[in-house]
Every structure is written in structure tokens, then in C-alpha cells.
N, C-alpha and C positions, 0 to 999 in steps of 0.2 A: 141326342144333342148333336148338332151339326158341327163338324170339324172346322176350326179356324185356320186360315192360310195367312202367312206373313207376306206383306207387300212392301215394296220400296216405291215411294212416290216422289214426283216433282210437281209442285203446284205454285200458284201465285197467291200472295196474301192480299189484303185489302189495299195495300199501297202499290201493288203491281210487281213487287220483288219476288224472285224465285226462291222457294223454300224446298228443302229436301227432308225426308224422314221415312220412318217405317210405321206400319200399323197392321193390326190383325183383323181380318174380316172373313166372311163366308165365301165371298166371290169378289171379282174385280169391280162389278157394278155396286156391290154393297160398300166396298172401300171408297168408291167415288162419291157415294151418297154421304158417307161419314165425313169426307173432306168438305163437301158442300155445306153440311150442317155447321162446320167450324168456320165457315166464311172463306174457305180456300177454293180457287178455281183449278181444277185438275189439268195438268199438262201431260203427265204420263204416269201409268201405274204398271209395275212389273212384279210378278211373283218372285219371291226370293227362294231359290232352290239351293239346298246344300251342295257343297263342292262335290261330294260323292253320296249318292243314294241309289237304292235299287230301282226306284221309279225313274230317276234320271238316266241310269244305265239302260233300262228297258226302252225308254223313249228314244235314246240315241241309237240303239241296236236295231230296234224294230219301228222305224219311222213309217207312218202311214202315208203313202204317196197320194198326191192330189188326184191322180187318175182314178184311184180306188174310191175316193170321196165322190167324184163326179159320177162314176158308174152307180154308186149307191143312190145318189139323188135321182138319176135317170130311172133306175129300176123301181124305186119307191114310187115315183110319179106314175110309171106305167101300171103298177099294181093298184094304186088308188084310183086311177082312171078306169080300170076294169071293174071296180066295185068292191075290191078286197078292203077290209077294215084295216086300220093303221097297225094294230097289234099283230094281227096275222101276217101282214106284210113285213113287219120288222123281224118277226120270228123266222119267216121263210128266208129272208135275206141273210140273217145271222147264220143259218145253216149252210149257205152257199159261200160265205166269206172264207178265204184261205188264210188271211192274216190273223194270227192268234190275238194280237193286241187289239185289232179292230173288232174281232169277234167278241172279246171280253167287254169292250166299250159298248157294243150294240146290246149285249146282254143286260148291262146296267141301264141302258136307255129303255129297253123293254120293261124292266122292273119299274122305272119311273113312270112310264106311260100307263102301265097297269094300275099304278097307284093313284092315277087321276091327274098327273101332270100333263101339260101339253107337250107335243113333240119339240117345239122350239125351246121350251124351258129345259127339257132333258138334254138337248144338244148343246145348249149354252153352258152347261157344266164342264164342257171340254173345249175351252177356247183355243187350244193349240191345234185342234182338229177341225172344229167348226167355227168359222169366223162369226163374230158378233153381228156384223152387218147382214150376213146370210141368215142367221138365226132370227133376226128381226123381220126380214122379208118372209121367212117361213111362218112367223107369228101372224103377220098380216094375212097370209094365205089361209091360215087356220080360221081367222076371224071372218074372212070374206067367203069362205067355202071354196076357194080356188087353190087349194094347197098343191095339187098336181101341176098347175100352171106355174106357180111360183117356184116349185122345185126345179122345173125345166129351165126357168129363167136363171136361177142360181147356177145351174150346171153350165149354161151357155156363157155366163159371165166368167166362171172359173176357167173354162176352156180358152177363152180369149186371153186371159192373163197368163196361163201356162204356155200358150203358143208364142206369146211375145217373149217370155223368159227363155224358152228353148231356142228361139231364133237368135237371140242375142248371144247365148252361150255357145251355140254351134258356130256362129260367125266369128267369135273371138277365140275359138279353140285353136285353129291353125296358126294365127299370128302368135299366140301364146307359146305354142310348141316351138315355133321357129325362133322366137326370142330366147327361150330356154336353151335350145341347142347352140345358138350363137354365143351366149354367155359362156357355156361350157367349153366351146372350141377356143374362144379367146383366152379363157382361163388356162387351158392346157398350153396354148402358145406362150403365154407370159411365164407360167410357172415351170414348165418342163422344156419346151422346144428352144426358146430363146437362151436360157442358161447353158444348154448343151452347145449351141453355136458360140456362145461367149467363151467357153473353155477352149474350143478349137482356135478361135481368134487369138486368145491369150497365149496359147502354145506357139502360134506363129509370130507372135510379137506385134500384133496389130492393136492399135489403140481404139477402143470403142467410143462412139459419139456419146455426149452427155445424156441424150434421150434413151439410148440403149442401156447405159449404166443405171439410169433411174428405173427403167422397166425391170431390169434384172434384179436390182435391189428390192423392188417391190415384190417380185416373185419369190425371192429367197426369204423375205420376211414372212410371206404367207405360208411357205412350206415349213419354216421353222416354228411358227406359232399357230399352225392350223387347228390344233386342239383347243387352244385358248380362244381363237377366233370363233370357232363353232360354239363353244360354251358361252362366249359373250353374246353371240347372235341369239342363242336360245334364251338367255337371261333377259336380254332387251325385248325379245319378242313376247316373253311371258309377262313382263312388266307392262308392255303396251296392251296386251290382251286383257290383263287385269284392270288397267285403267279404263279401257273401253267399256268394261262391264259395269263401271260405276256410272251414275246418272250424269255427273259432270263430264266424264270422258266420252260418254255416248253423245252428249250434246255437242261437244267440240268436234267429234268425228262427223256427225251429221252436218254440222256447219261447214266443215272442210269439204265434204263430198258435194255440197251444193255450190261451192265456190271454185271448184276445179274448172279451169277453162275447157269448154266444149262438153266434157263429161258431166259437169255440174248441171248444164242446161238439159241434157238428156234425162238425168235423174229427176230434176224438177218437173219436167214435162210428164214423166211417168207418174209421179205422185199426184200432180194436179189432175191428170186424166182419171186416176183412180178415185179421187175425191169427187169429181164431177159426176162420174158414172154412178157412184154409190149414192150421192145426193139425189140424182135423177130417179134411180130405182126406188129409194125409200120415200121420196116426195110423191112420186106417182102412186105408191102404195097407200098413201094417205097420212104419212107421218109429217108433223110440222117440222120446219127447219130447226126450231129451237131444241127439238129432240134428236134430230139427225146429226147436227154438228158435234155434240158431245160424243156420239158414237164414233165419228170420224177421228176425233182427238184420241180416244182410247185405242183405236185400231191403226193409228198412223205409224209408218215405218221411220219417221224422221221427227226427232224431238223439237227441232227448230220450227218446222212447219206445224207441229202440234201446238207449240206456243203461240204461233201466229193465228191458228184456228181458235185458240182460247180467247185471244183478244177480239176476234170476230164474234164469238159467242157472247162475250160481255157486252159488246156494242149492240148486238141483236136484241138482247134482253132490255136494252134501253130504248128500243124502237127505231134503230137506225137502219134496219134492213140488212141485206146480205152484201150488196155491191159496194156500198159506201164504206164500211169498215175494211173490206178487202182492198179498196183503193189506197188505203193508208200504209199498206205493207208492200215492199218491193217484190216479195216472192210470189204474190198473186199478180200474174202478168196482165198488162193493160188490156189486151184483147179479151181475156177472160172476164175482167171487171166490167168492161163495156157491154159485152154480150149478156152478162147476168143482169146488168141494169136494164137493158132492153127487155129481157125476159120478165123481170119484175113489173115493168110498166105495162107490158102487153098481157100479163097473166099466163104466159107460156113458158114458165121457168123450167119445167121438167124437160121439155124438148130442147131448150137452149142449152141446158147442162149436158145433155147427151151429145149434142152437136159439138160442144167444146171438148168433151172427152174424146170423141172420134178424131177431131182435128189435131189434138195434142198427141194422140197415139200415133197418127200418121206422121206427124212432124218428128216425133221421137224415133220412129223406125227409119225415116229418111236420114236423120242425123247419125244414127248408128251405122247405117250403110256408108255414109261419108267418112266417118271415123275409121271404119274398118278398111276402106279404100286407101286411107293415108298411112296405115300401119306398115304395109310391105315396103313402100319406097323409103319411109323413115328408117326402118330397120336396115335396109340396104345401105343407106348413107352412113349410118352409125357404124355398122359392122365393117363396111368397106373402108371407112376412115381409119378404124382401129387396126384392121389387118394391113391396110396400106402403110400406116405408120410403122408397124413392125417390119414390113418388107423393106421400106425405105431405110430403116435403121440398119438392117442386115446388109443391104446393098452398099450403103455408105461406109460401113465398117470394112466390107470387102474391097471397096475402091481405095480406101486409105491404106489397106494392106498391100495392094498392088502398087500403090504409089511409093510405098517404102522400098519395094523391090526395084 
């Protein structure tokens, strides 16, 4: 008997209202089917994992890196292209894998394939490792006999995503380090340096300006209550993290991330580019859009956009096409809607979607570079202003002291 997994879901009822709940199913796709049978439209489905479990601990300690998955796809494609059968290829790759976790997963996949399951079905049982979109592409490759070609396409797609993420992280690393050091230096100035000068001025009988007295009082309050402050930060952070883990909290966080000036636009462009690229690949592989959109909903990284896609799916089932329902939601940008409409009219939708994806990826990269270029001068102004305020405070106190003499 197949083990059931508990899922937490967010869906829309027949009146369009959001509903939340839990259900048990063999997989996320089975859970989505159960919701559809009850008349609900799925917005998101997440597996409920206990706060502590050995499986969760293992997943956190032994994370399988995307580069390992890409190499697996490349090597499997090469072996299949050379004429090696799928089971022999998987067994050979399993022996070469260094990661114990991935080696164990591949062993279970080999058992499934030996038992008569398709490779895509076996991979789909591990959604945290193998994306549902990629598994569907692999399934198309199995049916068309071009599995090696589809595996290479999946690897190419993953490499592009990883390259974008790495470029963003590396570009933001230096400004982040600079900001952290700056906060530390300013904290030391306010908490330790300024009070020591205040003691000297007080001994000489000089009266400190109100700003200096305010900064010193703030520093002394921090020093006296540092333990309580740290405990408060830890408690508040824990509450925020716990809230974000709930469907309502995740929805509010996703909404906030999309509405942050400048950064929200970058995040939106990245998500839309991913949707368009996935739709193009799956549509080109022969899947109808009515099957593609539900997959995008389940694989979405943003619950707000997942809800928007659910509205699009509902309209598509009524025969409204893709561009028309997208045009009713502000998060689907005008250029995207217009080009998709042209693609639908000309019958060249797959190429149009790929063009949109590349355009939005390029725009996102350009905006990231612009934001990064703004960080150093902004930090300089903020830090310089705070340090200047402290310096002016000390100098004015010294001037008043000399004036008294």
C-alpha cells in the first residue's frame, strides 16, 4: 500500500474565495486532482513536514546541488545517445555518484524503472530534487523517442537559471558585507566611543548638545539591555519565520516582495520569464496550454502569481485563450500580453513565449546591475551622514567647552 503524505493547500472555491486546509494523498499531483474533484481550483500545495524529523535533517545536511543534477542529466543523455539502455545507464551513474543522498535516490529510481515505470514517473516522486516541469519534458522525450535531446534541453535550462542566481548573489555580496561592517562600526561609535568622550567632557565641565545626549542615552540603553534586546530580536524573528511558513503569511510575503520599489520589478520579471520559458518548452513538446498552466501553478515560487495563473486557467477552460485573461491582471505586464496575443493569432506562440522570456531575463539583469550600482553611493551617504553627525556632535561639545574657558 502506498504511503500517504499530508499536504497543506490554498485553493479557490466556486465563488472565487481563497480557502485553506489539509489533506492526505500519495503525491502533490494526486492532491491537486482530489481538490479539482471537490470543485476547488488549486493555488498552491505544500507538503507538511514535521518540525523535526530524520528525513528533514538529512535533507538539510545533505542538500543535492543543482550542478549535480545537471551533470546527471548530461551524462545520462550521453549514455543514451551512445546506445546504452536506461537501466544500465542509471546503474552506472549511481556507482559514480559521490553524494550518499543522491546515490540512495538513484537506487530507488533504478528499482522503479526496473519495475516497469517510466523514468519521468520515477523522477517525479522526488519533487524537491527533480522539478515537475522537467519531469514532464522528460516524459515527452520518452514518448517521442528523443529522451537524450530533452535531457540536454533540461540541463541547458537549469544552467541558465543557476547562472542568473549566481550572478545576482555574487554582485550583492560585496555591498552586503560593506553594509554589515558599516552597521557594526556605527554601533561601536554610539555604544562605546561616544560615551567615553562624554565622560571626559563631563569631567571638564562641558555641557553636551541635545543630539549628543540623545545618542549617548540610546547607547547606554542598548548596553544595559543588550541581552533582552537580543532575546526580543530572536523571538520576533522566530514569530516572523513561523508566520511566513503559514499559507497566509507566505501569501503576504510574496505580495510584499512584488511591491517593493525596484526590487519588486526584478522579482516579477524573473518569475514571468520562468513562466514563459516553461510554457514555451512544454508547448513545443506537444502539451496543451490547459495542461501546462496547472503545472506552472504548482511549481510557482510566488503564491500571488500562482493565484493569478489560477484565474487564467479558469478563463482558458471557458475558451478565452491565454492573452485575454492575462490582460485582466496587472502582474502580467502589457508587453507580455500583447506579444502573446500576436503569437496566438499567428500560430507562433512557442517562439513568442521564448522571446518574452529572453527579453525579461535581459531586463532583469540590467535592472539588477543598476540597483547594485546605486548601493555604494547610497551606503556612502547614509554612513557618512551618521558618522558626520557624531563628529559634529563631538566638535560642538568641544567648542562649547573652549567657549566656557
